[in-house]
C-alpha positions as CSV (number, residue, x, y, z in Angstrom):
1,M,103.4,85.7,145.2
2,T,102.8,82.0,145.8
3,E,101.5,81.0,149.2
4,K,104.0,79.0,151.2
5,M,103.3,75.4,152.1
6,Q,104.1,75.1,155.8
7,L,105.7,71.8,156.8
8,Y,107.9,70.4,159.5
9,M,111.2,68.5,159.1
10,I,112.2,65.4,161.0
11,T,115.7,64.1,160.7
12,L,116.6,60.8,162.3
13,Q,120.1,59.3,162.2
14,G,121.6,56.0,163.3
15,Q,124.5,53.7,162.7
16,G,124.8,54.4,159.0
17,D,121.1,55.1,158.5
18,T,119.4,58.4,157.9
19,E,115.7,59.2,157.5
20,V,114.5,62.6,156.6
21,K,110.8,63.4,156.2
22,L,108.5,66.4,156.0
23,V,105.3,66.2,157.9
24,R,102.2,68.3,158.2
25,Q,100.9,70.1,161.3
26,D,99.0,66.9,162.5
27,G,102.2,64.9,162.2
28,W,104.1,67.5,164.2
29,D,101.3,67.5,166.8
30,A,101.6,63.7,167.1
31,L,105.2,64.2,168.4
32,D,103.8,66.2,171.3
33,N,100.8,64.1,172.2
34,G,101.3,60.7,170.5
35,V,97.8,60.9,168.9
36,F,97.5,60.3,165.2
37,S,94.7,62.4,163.6
38,P,92.2,60.4,161.3
39,E,94.0,61.9,158.2
40,L,97.4,61.0,159.6
41,R,96.2,57.5,160.5
42,A,94.9,57.0,156.9
43,E,98.3,58.2,155.5
44,Y,100.1,55.9,157.8
45,L,98.1,52.9,156.7
46,A,98.5,53.9,153.0
47,Q,102.3,54.4,153.3
48,Y,103.2,51.6,155.7
49,G,100.3,49.2,155.2
50,S,100.9,48.1,151.7
51,G,103.5,45.8,150.2
52,P,104.4,42.2,150.3
53,Y,106.3,42.5,153.6
54,N,103.5,43.9,155.7
55,T,101.4,41.1,157.1
56,Q,99.5,43.2,159.7
57,S,95.8,43.6,159.5
58,V,94.3,47.1,159.6
59,E,93.2,46.4,163.2
60,E,96.8,45.4,164.1
61,M,98.2,48.6,162.5
62,N,95.6,50.8,164.3
63,A,96.6,49.1,167.6
64,E,100.3,49.8,166.8
65,I,99.5,53.5,166.1
66,D,97.5,53.7,169.4
67,S,100.5,52.2,171.3
68,F,102.6,55.2,170.4
69,A,100.6,57.2,173.0
70,S,101.6,54.9,175.8
71,E,105.0,54.6,177.4
72,Y,106.5,51.3,176.7
73,G,110.1,51.5,178.0
74,G,111.7,53.1,174.9
75,S,114.5,55.5,175.5
76,S,112.6,58.2,173.6
77,P,108.9,58.0,172.9
78,D,109.3,61.0,170.5
79,N,111.7,59.0,168.4
80,D,109.3,56.1,168.3
81,V,106.5,58.3,167.0
82,A,108.9,60.2,164.6
83,L,110.1,56.9,163.0
84,S,106.5,56.0,162.3
85,L,105.1,59.3,161.0
86,P,104.1,59.2,157.4
87,G,105.7,61.8,155.2
88,A,103.6,64.6,153.8
89,T,102.8,64.5,150.1
90,V,103.9,67.3,147.8
91,D,103.1,67.2,144.0
92,G,102.3,63.5,144.4
93,Q,105.6,62.6,146.0
94,V,105.9,61.3,149.6
95,C,108.4,63.5,151.3
96,F,110.6,60.8,152.8
97,W,114.3,60.3,152.0
98,Q,117.2,58.3,153.2
99,S,119.8,61.0,152.9
100,I,120.0,64.7,153.8
101,S,121.3,65.6,150.4
102,E,118.1,64.1,148.7
103,A,115.9,66.2,151.1
104,T,118.0,69.3,150.4
105,A,117.7,68.9,146.7
106,F,113.9,68.5,147.0
107,L,113.6,71.6,149.1
108,R,115.7,73.6,146.7
109,A,113.4,72.5,143.8
110,H,110.3,73.5,145.9
111,P,110.8,77.0,147.2
112,E,107.1,77.1,148.0
113,I,107.8,74.9,151.1
114,E,108.5,76.7,154.3
115,I,110.0,74.6,157.2
116,L,108.4,75.9,160.4
117,E,110.4,73.7,162.9
118,E,112.7,70.8,162.9
119,Y,113.1,67.7,165.1
120,E,116.3,65.7,165.2
121,G,116.4,62.3,166.7
122,Y,118.0,58.9,166.2
123,I,117.3,55.5,164.7
124,Y,117.7,52.6,167.1
């Protein structure tokens, strides 16, 4: 019997937008405490820090991550953190989708993944 890979599912929906991602335990913990582990921080920088549209320095991105721990007037600090969490990587694929059907298809193709808990929120 194959050992299950335990992950957490985050589903965020807004006006015509959907984000679904799977996160590891440290990502799930960040929802509770707003603190990104060093590994989660590195994944955040890798997933969100590259590309032609990101003009932030590493220092600016680290400051942005740190700001999630503070209250800054958002209607839901958990949603702010959830939006910024990087997806876990399974078989070299980042577990992030823009539809529930894509996430469901991935989970059906990966029966070794066990979803421990789910968070549902919204996109502003």
